[in-house]
N, C-alpha and C positions, 0 to 999 in steps of 0.2 A: 671320278675325279681325284687326281693325286693330292694328297695333303700339302698345304702351303707351308714351307719352312722358313727359318730365319734367313737362310741364304737367298731365297726367292725375293724376300723383302729387300735385302741389301742390294741385290741386283737391279730391282725395279726402282729403287730410291737412289742408286748410284752412289751408295756409301759403303763402308766397311761393316762387316758382321759385328764387330765390336761396337760400332757407332749405333747399330740397330738395338743391340742389347742394352746399352746405356739409356738410349732414348725411350725404350719401352718399359724399363724398370725403375726409372728415376734414380738411377745410381748417384748416391751422394759423392760430391767432388768431382764428377765427370765433367769434361770440357765441351759437352755437346751444348750448342747455343740453343735459344729458345725456337728460332726459325727452322733449324734442322730437326730439332725434336718434333715440332708440329708436322714437318713434311713426312718424316719416318712414320709418325702415327697415322696420318692420313693415308699413306700408301698401304700400310699394314692393314688398315680397315677395309680399304678398297679390295685387297686380296683376300680378306676373310682369314687373316692370320691371327692366331691366339697363342700367347706365350705358353710354354709348358711350365705351369706353376709348381707341379710336383718336383721337377728337376730343380727349378729355381729355389723352391723351399729347402731341398736337401743341401744345396750349396750354401744357402744363407741361414740355415737351421730355423726356418720359419714355416709356419703352417698357411699364412695368408688367410687366417680366420680371425675374426673379431667376435667377442660376445657382447650382447646388450641385455643387461639384466635389469628389469623394471619391477615396481611394485604393483601398480594398477594402471599403468599408462595404456596397455592394449585395451582397456575397457573405458577410457575417457574419450571425449570428443576431440581431444587435441592429438590423439595418438597418430593419426595419419600423417600430419605435418611433420611432427618430431621424428617419426621412424623414417619417413621419406627423406628428410635432410640427412639423416645418418647413413641411410642406404646409398643415397646419391654420392655422398663423399667416399664411401668405401668402394663403390663400383668404379668411380672414376680413377681410383688408384690400383684397381685390379684385385681388391680384396673381398671377401665374402663375410657378411654379417649375419650372425646367428642370434635371434632374439628369443628370450624367454621371459615370461611374466610370472611373478610369484604370488600374485593376489594378497600381498602383504603378509604371506605366512613365512615366518623366520625359518622353520625347518625345512620347507620347500626351497626356500632361497639357498640354504646351505647346500642341498642336493643339486640344485641347478648349477651353482657356481663350480661345485665338484665335477659335474658332468662336462661343463665347458672346459675346464682345465684338463680333464682326461682326453678331450678332443684336441688338446694342445693348442688352444686359442693363444694368439700372441698378446692380446690385451683385452680389456673389458671397459665398456661404457657402463656406468652404474647410474641408473636414472630413477628419478622420483616423479610422481604425478603433480606435484607443486613445490615451489621454492621452499626448502627447508635446510636446517643445519643438522647434520648427522654424524654419527660415529661410523667409521669405515668398518665393514664386516672383516673380521679376523682372517677369513679365508681369502681375502684379497691382499693380504701382506706379501710384498715382494712381486705382486703382478702389476704390470703396467695398467694404470686405471685412470679414467677421466669421469668426473661427476657431471651428470646432466640434470640441470634444475635443482641442484643441491650444492652445498658447500660443506666441507669436512670441518669438525671441530678443531682440529690441529693444523689444517691448511697444508697438509703434506702432499696433496694431490691436486692436479689441475681441475678446474671446475668452470661451469658456465651457468648463468642465471640471468634473468631479466633484471633491468635496473628499475627497481620498484619505486625509488624516490623520484627519478626522472619521469617515470610513467605517470605518476600522480601530478607532478607539476605540469606535464603536457595536458592532461585532462582538464585541470583547474584553470590553466591559462587560456584553453578554448572558451571556457565559460566567462572568464574576465575579459577576453577579446570581444566577445559579443555584448559586452556592457554590464555584466552582472557584478554586484558588490555583496550581495547577501547570498552566500553559497553554503548550503548544508553538505555535511559529509556523513555517509552511511558506511560505517566501517565493520569489519569482521571482529569477532570476540576471540578468535584463536590466537595463541601466543606464537606466531610465526613471523619470519622476515617480512612478508608482504604486508601484514597488518600494521607493523611499525614503520616500515618504509613509506607506505602510501599516506599514513597520517603525517609523517615528516614532510613529504612532498607537498601535501595539501597545505600545511602551515607555511612552508617556504614560498609557495606560489602566492598566497595571500600577503605575506611580508613584502616580497619584492614589488607588489603592486600598491603598497601602502594601505592594505586592508587589514583592520584589526581583528585578531583571532577571537572568536566568540565560542566558548566551549558549550554553550546552549544549542549550537548549530551542529553539534556532533552526536550522532546516536549510533550505537553499536548492537549487532545482532548476529545470529547464525547466518553464514554466508550462503543462504539459499533464497529462493523467491519469497517464502513466507517470512523469513527474517527481514529482507528488504522492505516488504509490505508493512510490516509492523513498524520498523524504524521510520519509514517515510510518512506513514500516517501520523506519527507523533510529531515529526518536524512540520509537516504541511498543515497540522491542526493549530499551530502557534497563532496567536493574534497577529504577530508580525512574521509570517511564514517567509522562509527564503524563497528567492525567485528561481533558484537553480539548485540541483542536486548532483553531487559526485558520489558515485556509488562504488563500493570496494570491487565488485565484479558485475558482469552482465546478468547473472541470475538475480542478483539483489536490485539491479536496475529494473528488471522485469516486474519485481514486487512493487517498486516505486511507481510504475506505470498504473499497476492495479489500485494502489492507494490513491494516487492522483484522481483516478476515475471514479472511485468511490466518493471522493469529496467534490466532484463536479469540476475538477480542474483538467483543462486540456494541455497536452503537450504538443508543441513547445509554447503555445500561446500564453499559458498561465505559468508554467514551470518548465524550465530546460533540464534535461537529464543527460549525463555522461557516465559510461561505465568503463571497465577494464576487461579484456579478454579477446574481443571480437569473435565470440562464439556464435558462428553464422546461424545456427539453429535458432537463437534467440535474437541477436542483434539485427540480422537481416529479415526477421519474420514479424518483428513488432511494428506496429503502425503508430506514429511515424517510425521509420528505421531508427535504430539507436546509434547515435554517435559514441564512439568507444576507442579505447587505446588497445591496439592489437599486441599480444604477447608473441614474441618472435620464435615460435616453436620450430618451424623448418631451420631457421638460421642457427638456433642453439644446437639442434641434432646434428646438423652438418659440421659446426665448429667443434663439437665433442669429438667426433670421429677424426676429423682433420688433425686436431691437436694430439690425439692419441697416436695416430700414424706418425706424426712428425716426431713425437717422443720415442717411438719403437724404432724408427729409421735413423734416429740421431740427428735430424736436420735442424733442431732447435735446442735452445738451453734446456738443460735438465731441470732447472728451478720451476716449481709449479707456477702456473699462471692461472689467475682468477678473473675471468672475463665477465663483464656486464653488458648485456645487449640493450641497445636502444629499442624503444617501443613507439611505433608510429601512430598517430591519430587517424582514425578512419571516420570520416565525416559523413553523416546521413542526415536524418530530418529532426532530430530531437533537441537541437539548440537554435535559439533565436534570441533577439534582444528582449530585455524585460519590458513589461507594459509600463508606460508612463502614467502613474496615478496621481 
């Protein structure tokens, strides 16, 4: 079978070769309207036409390659969604994404960034396994870069993170909406944006509903199941125990389930619990299922690549953009109205 060329697509779509070229390459400033662009792309797909990226790259001085450098994302439960979002955004624009995981080894990271630059990637998504403030590696100076789940200390590059404050407000509002007024908060001990943002959101949700903040209802521990278990046991052992618990993440919420069980309390009959993450391995496996706020890993990965490509192609303002993603509530069975005593 003869290879399908751009002239074949133009002939089948009944448009000029120039129109086909612009429609398939997203040429900035072209006058191809959206309907024509979709028509040309549909015809090209039906014919099995693939643009010659090598030739296009030589003309535009681009490799059509992006790098994604992460610390430990590839080994976390969230990796799939974040990487899938990034890959989908790259694929839809005709770009290839090369992903490397550094295992938090700084020397390995230097070598990996150097390798990507030797392959002439046009830009890099620099990703972290959790929301944190970072200094941009010196090797990325002058390289188009977008941060994924991180913000830079100087704010000089675009970044995308979850809205930690609003995520907490969403979680606490769900408990308030069910009728709870005594809500404990199990927080993380690490000095990271999520720790401070979720505490702020907890207090703001209480204040907007006229509930007085009680520091005695806040306990902090290591953000793992055993930390959540210890903190929840402390709060639920109080003479006037809270009727609900908002947990920093789903792992801590799992610990809260364990603590409640050890005290003879049933969820949600005796105490309601809400987490953050929507870590399916936990939230969907606990009984009853854990109501939680989902971190938007797919959306953040997709946004990071889309923003990077827009900056590379010059379709958006060069000023850095700092995006905070909404985090939706995923309702399961761990929230109910408090008992009337």
